[in-house]
C-alpha positions as CSV (number, residue, x, y, z in Angstrom):
1,M,44.9,38.2,15.5
2,P,48.1,36.7,14.2
3,K,47.5,34.6,10.7
4,R,49.9,31.7,11.7
5,F,47.7,31.7,14.6
6,L,44.6,31.5,12.5
7,I,46.0,28.9,10.5
8,I,46.3,26.6,13.3
9,V,43.2,27.2,15.0
10,I,41.8,26.5,11.5
11,G,43.3,23.6,11.6
12,L,42.5,22.2,14.8
13,F,39.1,23.0,14.1
14,L,38.8,19.8,11.3
15,L,40.4,17.6,13.9
16,F,37.1,17.5,15.6
17,P,34.4,15.5,13.5
18,L,30.8,16.9,14.1
19,L,28.6,15.2,16.9
20,G,25.4,13.9,16.6
21,R,22.8,15.1,18.2
22,A,20.3,12.4,17.4
23,V,21.1,9.6,19.8
24,D,17.4,10.1,21.7
25,S,15.8,10.3,18.6
26,N,17.2,6.8,17.3
27,Q,16.4,5.6,20.6
28,Q,12.6,6.7,20.2
29,I,12.9,5.1,17.0
30,L,14.1,1.7,18.3
31,Q,11.4,1.8,20.8
32,L,8.7,2.5,18.5
33,R,9.8,-0.3,16.1
34,A,9.7,-2.8,19.0
35,Q,6.3,-2.3,19.8
36,I,5.1,-2.0,16.1
37,E,6.6,-6.0,16.0
38,E,4.5,-7.0,19.1
39,L,1.7,-5.2,17.7
40,Q,1.9,-7.2,14.6
41,K,2.3,-10.5,16.3
42,K,-1.4,-9.3,18.3
43,A,-2.7,-8.8,14.3
44,N,-1.7,-11.7,13.1
45,E,-3.5,-13.9,15.7
46,Y,-6.6,-12.2,15.7
47,R,-6.0,-12.5,11.8
48,K,-5.3,-16.4,11.8
49,I,-8.7,-16.6,14.6
50,V,-10.8,-15.1,11.5
51,A,-9.4,-17.3,8.9
52,T,-10.2,-20.5,11.3
53,S,-13.6,-19.5,11.7
54,Q,-14.7,-19.3,8.1
55,S,-13.7,-23.0,8.0
56,Q,-16.4,-23.6,10.6
57,A,-19.8,-24.5,9.8
58,A,-21.9,-20.8,9.1
59,S,-23.5,-19.6,12.3
60,L,-24.7,-16.2,13.5
61,K,-22.4,-16.5,16.4
62,R,-19.8,-17.6,14.3
63,D,-20.4,-14.4,12.4
64,I,-20.3,-12.3,15.4
65,D,-17.1,-13.5,16.7
66,S,-15.6,-13.7,13.2
67,L,-16.4,-9.6,13.0
68,N,-15.4,-9.0,16.4
69,N,-11.5,-10.5,15.9
70,R,-12.0,-8.5,13.0
71,I,-12.5,-5.3,14.6
72,L,-9.8,-6.4,16.8
73,A,-7.3,-6.9,14.4
74,L,-8.1,-3.7,12.9
75,Q,-7.6,-1.6,15.5
76,T,-4.4,-3.3,16.5
77,Q,-3.5,-2.2,12.9
78,V,-4.5,1.5,13.3
79,Q,-2.4,1.5,16.3
80,I,0.8,0.1,14.7
81,T,0.4,2.8,11.6
82,E,-0.2,5.3,14.2
83,K,3.3,4.4,15.4
84,Q,5.0,4.0,11.9
85,I,3.7,7.6,11.6
86,S,5.8,8.8,14.7
87,S,8.5,6.9,13.5
88,T,8.6,8.3,10.4
89,Q,8.1,11.7,12.1
90,I,10.9,11.5,14.6
91,G,13.1,10.4,11.3
92,I,12.1,13.6,9.0
93,T,12.9,15.9,12.3
94,Q,16.6,14.2,12.6
95,S,17.1,14.6,8.9
96,R,16.3,18.1,9.0
97,D,18.5,19.1,12.3
98,Q,21.2,17.0,10.6
99,I,20.9,19.0,7.2
100,Y,21.2,22.2,9.6
101,E,24.3,21.0,11.3
102,K,25.8,20.2,7.8
103,Q,25.1,23.4,6.6
104,Q,26.7,25.0,9.3
105,S,29.6,23.3,9.1
106,I,29.9,24.3,5.2
107,D,29.1,28.0,5.8
108,S,31.8,28.1,8.4
109,K,34.4,26.3,6.5
110,G,33.2,28.5,3.8
111,I,34.5,31.5,6.1
112,A,37.5,29.6,6.6
113,I,38.5,29.0,3.3
114,A,37.8,32.4,2.3
115,N,40.3,33.8,5.1
116,L,43.0,31.8,3.8
117,L,42.6,32.9,0.0
118,S,42.7,36.2,1.4
119,L,46.0,35.0,3.1
120,V,47.4,33.7,0.0
121,A,46.8,36.4,-2.6
122,E,48.2,38.2,0.3
123,R,51.3,36.7,-0.2
124,D,51.1,36.4,-3.9
125,Q,51.5,40.4,-3.8
126,E,54.5,40.4,-1.3
127,D,57.9,40.4,-3.1
128,L,60.1,37.7,-1.7
129,L,62.5,40.6,0.1
130,S,58.9,41.7,1.8
131,S,58.2,37.8,2.6
132,L,61.9,37.3,4.0
133,I,61.6,40.5,6.1
134,K,58.4,39.9,7.7
135,N,59.5,36.1,8.4
136,T,62.4,35.0,10.3
137,S,63.6,32.7,7.5
138,L,62.7,31.7,4.1
139,S,62.2,28.2,5.2
140,Q,59.5,29.6,7.6
141,F,57.7,31.2,4.8
142,L,57.7,28.6,2.6
143,D,56.4,26.2,5.3
144,E,53.5,28.7,6.2
145,L,53.0,28.8,2.2
146,E,53.0,25.1,1.7
147,S,50.7,24.6,5.1
148,A,48.0,27.4,3.9
149,N,47.6,25.1,0.8
150,K,47.3,22.4,2.0
151,L,45.0,23.4,4.4
152,N,43.0,25.2,2.0
153,E,42.6,22.1,-0.2
154,S,41.6,20.0,2.8
155,L,39.1,22.1,3.8
156,L,37.4,22.5,-0.2
157,A,37.1,18.4,-0.2
158,N,35.4,18.8,3.1
159,V,33.3,21.1,1.7
160,T,32.3,19.0,-1.4
161,V,31.5,15.9,1.0
162,L,29.6,18.0,3.1
163,R,27.3,19.5,-0.2
164,V,27.1,15.7,-1.2
165,D,26.0,14.6,2.3
166,K,23.3,17.5,2.2
167,E,21.9,16.5,-1.0
168,S,21.5,13.1,0.3
169,L,19.5,14.0,3.5
170,E,17.1,16.4,1.6
171,K,16.3,13.7,-0.7
172,A,15.7,11.2,2.3
173,K,13.8,13.6,4.0
174,T,11.8,14.0,1.0
175,E,11.2,10.0,0.8
176,L,10.5,10.0,4.3
177,E,7.5,13.0,4.0
178,E,6.0,11.0,1.2
179,K,6.5,7.9,3.4
180,K,4.4,10.0,6.2
181,Q,1.9,10.8,3.7
182,E,1.2,7.6,2.4
183,L,1.3,6.0,5.8
184,E,-1.5,8.7,7.0
185,S,-3.5,8.0,3.6
186,L,-3.4,4.3,5.4
187,H,-4.2,5.1,8.8
188,N,-7.5,6.8,7.4
189,A,-8.3,4.0,5.0
190,Q,-8.2,1.6,8.0
191,K,-10.0,4.0,10.5
192,R,-13.0,4.2,7.4
193,T,-12.8,0.6,7.5
194,Q,-13.0,0.2,11.1
195,V,-16.1,2.3,11.3
196,S,-17.5,0.2,8.9
197,L,-16.8,-3.0,10.4
198,S,-18.5,-1.6,13.5
199,S,-21.5,-0.8,11.7
200,T,-21.5,-4.6,10.2
201,K,-21.2,-5.9,13.7
202,Q,-24.3,-3.7,14.4
203,T,-26.3,-5.3,11.7
204,K,-25.7,-8.5,12.3
205,G,-26.4,-7.6,16.4
206,D,-29.8,-6.3,15.0
207,L,-30.0,-9.7,13.1
208,L,-29.8,-11.5,16.9
209,T,-32.2,-9.7,18.2
210,K,-34.6,-10.2,15.6
211,T,-34.0,-13.8,15.4
212,K,-33.9,-13.6,19.4
213,G,-30.9,-15.6,19.2
214,K,-32.5,-18.5,18.1
215,E,-30.0,-20.3,15.5
216,E,-32.8,-22.1,13.7
217,T,-34.3,-18.9,12.6
218,Y,-30.9,-17.5,11.5
219,Q,-30.5,-21.1,9.4
220,K,-33.9,-20.5,7.9
221,L,-32.9,-16.7,6.6
222,L,-29.6,-18.2,5.5
223,A,-32.0,-21.4,3.4
224,D,-34.0,-18.8,1.7
225,T,-31.0,-16.9,0.8
226,Q,-29.2,-19.9,-1.0
227,A,-32.7,-20.6,-2.5
228,A,-32.6,-16.8,-4.1
229,Q,-29.2,-17.3,-5.5
230,D,-30.0,-21.0,-6.6
231,K,-33.2,-19.6,-8.5
232,F,-31.0,-16.5,-10.0
233,F,-28.6,-18.6,-11.4
234,N,-30.8,-20.8,-12.9
235,E,-31.9,-17.9,-14.6
236,L,-28.0,-16.7,-15.7
237,K,-27.7,-19.9,-16.9
238,R,-30.4,-19.5,-19.2
239,L,-29.8,-15.8,-19.9
240,E,-26.2,-16.8,-21.0
241,A,-27.1,-19.4,-23.4
242,S,-29.8,-17.1,-25.2
243,A,-27.6,-14.1,-25.7
244,V,-25.0,-16.8,-27.0
245,T,-28.1,-18.5,-29.3
246,N,-29.0,-14.8,-30.7
247,H,-26.3,-12.9,-31.2
248,E,-26.8,-10.9,-28.6
249,V,-23.0,-10.2,-27.1
250,I,-22.5,-6.4,-26.6
251,L,-18.6,-7.1,-25.9
252,H,-15.9,-9.7,-26.6
253,V,-12.7,-9.6,-25.4
254,T,-10.6,-13.3,-25.6
255,A,-6.9,-13.7,-24.2
256,S,-3.7,-14.0,-26.3
257,Y,-1.8,-15.5,-24.3
258,V,-2.6,-17.1,-21.2
259,P,0.6,-17.9,-18.8
260,P,1.2,-20.8,-16.9
261,K,-0.1,-21.5,-13.8
262,G,1.8,-20.8,-10.7
263,T,2.8,-17.5,-12.9
264,K,2.8,-14.3,-10.0
265,L,1.0,-12.2,-12.1
266,L,-1.9,-10.6,-9.5
267,A,-1.9,-9.0,-6.5
268,Y,-4.5,-9.7,-3.7
269,P,-7.4,-6.7,-4.3
270,H,-6.6,-6.1,-0.2
271,E,-3.9,-5.5,1.7
272,S,-5.2,-6.9,4.8
273,Y,-7.7,-9.9,3.9
274,Y,-9.1,-13.6,3.7
275,V,-10.2,-15.9,1.4
276,T,-13.7,-16.9,2.7
277,Q,-13.9,-19.2,-0.8
278,G,-12.4,-20.9,-3.3
279,Y,-12.5,-21.4,-7.3
280,G,-14.7,-24.6,-8.7
281,Y,-17.3,-26.7,-6.7
282,T,-16.4,-25.6,-3.5
283,A,-18.3,-27.0,-0.5
284,Y,-20.7,-23.8,-0.7
285,A,-21.5,-24.4,-4.0
286,K,-22.0,-28.8,-3.5
287,R,-24.4,-27.1,-1.5
288,G,-26.4,-25.9,-4.5
289,A,-25.7,-22.1,-4.1
290,Y,-25.3,-22.0,-7.1
291,N,-27.9,-24.0,-9.1
292,G,-25.4,-27.3,-9.6
293,S,-22.7,-24.9,-11.1
294,P,-19.1,-24.7,-9.9
295,H,-18.3,-21.0,-7.8
296,N,-16.7,-18.7,-11.1
297,G,-13.7,-17.0,-8.9
298,V,-12.9,-16.7,-5.1
299,D,-14.6,-14.5,-2.7
300,I,-11.8,-12.5,-0.3
301,S,-13.4,-10.1,2.4
302,G,-11.2,-7.6,4.3
303,G,-13.8,-5.6,5.8
304,C,-17.0,-3.8,4.8
305,G,-15.7,-0.7,2.9
306,T,-12.4,-1.5,3.1
307,P,-10.8,-0.3,-0.8
308,I,-10.4,-2.6,-3.5
309,T,-7.3,-1.9,-5.9
310,S,-7.1,-3.5,-9.3
311,V,-4.8,-7.0,-9.1
312,A,-2.5,-5.6,-12.1
313,S,-2.0,-3.1,-14.4
314,G,-4.6,-2.3,-17.2
315,E,-7.5,0.1,-18.0
316,V,-12.0,-0.1,-16.6
317,L,-13.1,-2.5,-19.4
318,V,-17.0,-1.9,-18.7
319,T,-18.6,-1.3,-15.3
320,G,-22.6,-2.4,-14.5
321,T,-24.8,-3.4,-11.7
322,N,-27.6,-6.6,-11.8
323,G,-29.3,-8.5,-9.3
324,G,-27.2,-11.3,-8.5
325,Y,-23.7,-9.7,-8.5
326,G,-24.4,-5.9,-7.1
327,N,-21.7,-3.6,-8.2
328,W,-19.6,-4.8,-10.9
329,I,-16.3,-3.6,-12.7
330,A,-14.4,-5.6,-15.1
331,V,-10.7,-4.7,-15.9
332,K,-8.5,-5.6,-19.0
333,H,-4.9,-6.6,-18.4
334,Q,-1.8,-7.6,-20.1
335,N,-2.9,-10.2,-23.4
336,G,-6.6,-9.7,-22.9
337,L,-7.0,-11.6,-19.8
338,V,-9.8,-10.0,-17.5
339,T,-10.5,-9.6,-14.0
340,I,-13.9,-8.4,-12.1
341,Y,-14.6,-7.3,-9.3
342,A,-17.9,-7.7,-7.9
343,H,-20.6,-6.8,-4.7
344,M,-18.9,-3.2,-4.4
345,K,-21.0,-1.2,-2.2
346,A,-21.3,1.6,-4.8
347,P,-20.7,1.5,-8.7
348,S,-17.0,2.3,-9.1
349,G,-17.7,5.9,-11.0
350,L,-14.5,5.1,-12.8
351,A,-15.0,5.4,-17.0
352,N,-14.5,2.9,-19.3
353,G,-10.6,3.3,-20.6
354,T,-9.5,4.5,-17.2
355,P,-6.0,3.3,-16.6
356,V,-5.6,1.4,-13.4
357,T,-2.6,0.0,-11.5
358,T,-2.0,-2.2,-8.4
359,S,-2.3,0.8,-6.4
360,S,-5.6,2.6,-8.0
361,V,-8.6,2.2,-5.8
362,I,-11.5,0.8,-8.2
363,G,-14.2,0.4,-5.9
364,Y,-15.1,-0.2,-1.7
365,E,-16.1,-4.2,-0.1
366,G,-19.7,-4.4,-0.1
367,S,-22.6,-6.9,0.0
368,T,-24.8,-5.9,-2.8
369,G,-26.8,-8.1,-5.0
370,N,-26.9,-11.6,-4.4
371,S,-23.9,-12.2,-1.1
372,T,-24.5,-13.2,2.5
373,G,-21.9,-10.6,3.8
374,C,-19.4,-7.8,2.8
375,H,-16.3,-9.4,0.7
376,V,-15.1,-8.6,-3.1
377,H,-16.2,-11.6,-5.8
378,L,-13.1,-11.5,-7.9
379,G,-13.1,-13.6,-11.4
380,L,-10.6,-13.7,-13.9
381,Y,-11.1,-14.1,-17.5
382,R,-9.3,-15.8,-20.7
383,D,-12.7,-15.7,-22.4
384,F,-15.0,-13.0,-21.3
385,F,-18.2,-11.2,-22.9
386,T,-21.3,-9.2,-21.9
387,Y,-24.9,-9.3,-22.5
388,P,-28.2,-7.4,-21.5
389,S,-31.5,-8.6,-19.9
390,K,-34.3,-8.2,-21.8
391,K,-36.4,-8.3,-19.0
392,T,-34.8,-5.5,-16.8
393,G,-31.7,-3.6,-19.0
394,E,-29.1,-5.0,-16.8
395,L,-26.0,-5.9,-18.0
396,Y,-24.5,-9.4,-17.0
397,F,-21.0,-11.5,-17.8
398,N,-20.2,-14.9,-18.4
399,Y,-20.4,-17.4,-15.7
400,F,-18.1,-20.4,-15.5
401,D,-17.0,-20.8,-19.5
402,G,-13.7,-18.7,-19.9
403,T,-12.6,-18.3,-16.4
404,L,-9.2,-19.3,-14.6
405,N,-8.5,-19.7,-11.1
406,P,-7.3,-16.5,-9.7
407,L,-5.4,-18.2,-6.7
408,D,-3.3,-20.0,-9.8
409,Y,-2.2,-16.7,-10.1
410,L,-2.4,-14.7,-7.0
411,D,0.7,-13.8,-5.4
412,K,1.2,-12.0,-1.7
413,S,4.5,-10.9,-2.4
414,L,3.0,-8.4,-5.3
């Protein structure tokens, strides 16, 4: 092939950009996003129904209906996650294809550059007389050499750009693969929660059978539970007062600084949740559930077995189990603020001093201790201390004095 023709062919090669083959993939991603948006609307509707039911008077039917809607919401969320995984996988495949095409283009242009360099080197080895003899005129030779040099510079610039693009695409692919793993993990967590909720629904169904569907029997069981709570908190007051008087406090932490109310300080312990009881003299507290005392935290429900994450970075301060709060864990945060998480399904298993972040799972939602249903009791303390029960040896913590309202610092965006 004549060298002048080779230069022309290489020049034409540069005029045609790479044709993208991701049109179908992009369309699939757009369709999945549209489906995700529709499913998200359904999930939000189910959540609204559950949130509304929490304000209604306690009844067995209400609890069953609430659980049914929670299960529907979780099933919908699982579908959303599956489609997000599919969308991410398509994106990963698309990135791999683009990386391959870019590499092929780089290799092709590298060959073209090598040919041009060979041509230039050959020219350099020829003397002026030989070059003039080979070309019809000196101007033709100079034009050809200038054209080759310009084309060579253009090719080098394109290769540099393509290499930058390849590095960018590889980074994007890594991020997409990490996202896929994250979504798969979320999907597995949702599946576990769905199984737990189904189990809880069955438990409630068994209770309906046990009471033969009689609401008055359920209300009696509820009243008995509240009476047991009243007795427990009466004893708790006595134990706490005795521990302070007799200097039996084991651990004592006081915050060096308390941020103003409204400070965006804490994330919620569940990604999807319902606040089932607030802080202070709630309607439930006014019925005497805590022996006349206010509620010392907030109750948050994401479903039985839902992972509980720390609401802020910090370290595990202490863990324990007692008849009132079941399995609980306390986390110490910046400035000495302490959060507690109670009624967990099982002990956390984390050692004291273990560092945690808002992505750290510190336990799973349950209904251990003095509880009427699955939830996590979240407490926030500016002054926190623990003390033992002489009768049982169980570890307790101060009830209301020293607490703050978590809702003053929780923020959905964190």
